[in-house]
N, C-alpha and C positions, 0 to 999 in steps of 0.2 A: 504494500500500500504506500505509494509515493506521497510524501509530504511535499506539496508544491509551494507552501508559504507558511508563515507564522503570523498570527494577528493577535496582539495583546497577550502573547504567551500561549495561544491556542493553535494547534496544528490544523492546517487546511489540507484536506486529503481528497484525492480522486482514486477510487478503487479500480484496479485494472480490469476486472471482469464485471463491471457494473452495468446498469441499464440506463436507457434514455428516459426522460429528457436529461440534458446536461445539468449536472449539479455537483456541488462540493459538500463534503462533510467537515464541519468544524468541531474539533474534539478538544474538550477541556477536561479538567481533573474529574468533574462530577457530571458531565453532560456531553451530549452530541447533538448538534443542530445541523439539519440538512437544508441547504439553500438551493433552490432551482435557479439556474443562471439566466434562462430565457435568452440564450445566445442569438446573435452576437452583441446586442445592445442593451439587454436587460429590459425592465427592471428585475431585480432578484426577488424571489418569494421564499418564505419559510415553508418547507414541506413537512418536516418532522422535528420534534423536540423530544429528546430522551434524557431523563435525569433532571437535576435541579440547576436552573439557570434563570436569572431574572429577565424580565422584559427589557429593562434598561441595558443589560449586557448584550442581549440579542440585537437591539437597535445599534449599539456601539459596533458590534461585529459587522452588521450589515453595512453601516456607514464606511467601514474599512474595506469591505469587499467591493462595493460599487465602483470605486475608481480603478480597481484591478480586474474588472469583469473581462476585458479583452485578453488579459494574461490567462485567466482561469479558463475562458472559452478555448483559447489556443491549446492549453494543457489537456483539456477534455478531448479536443479534436485529435491531438497527438496519440492519445491512448485508445480512442473509440471511433475515430472517423468523424463523420458529420454529426451535427447536433441533434 
């Protein structure tokens, strides 16, 4: 599971054998949030939240993902082909 970035100390991961639509998993100590990327231009959407994480933390993570959406979409495409 390649870590493609780190945001606020949380790993941003794309699983190699994952399914569409294009998305990233943000993994923290006590949680995992899956964001659908809506490549190539967003906006991102929260798909799944597992564990304990505040709404404020999710918003902070989302704000950090948005400017990097092109990078994350390119990483998805590298592993999985089109979006």
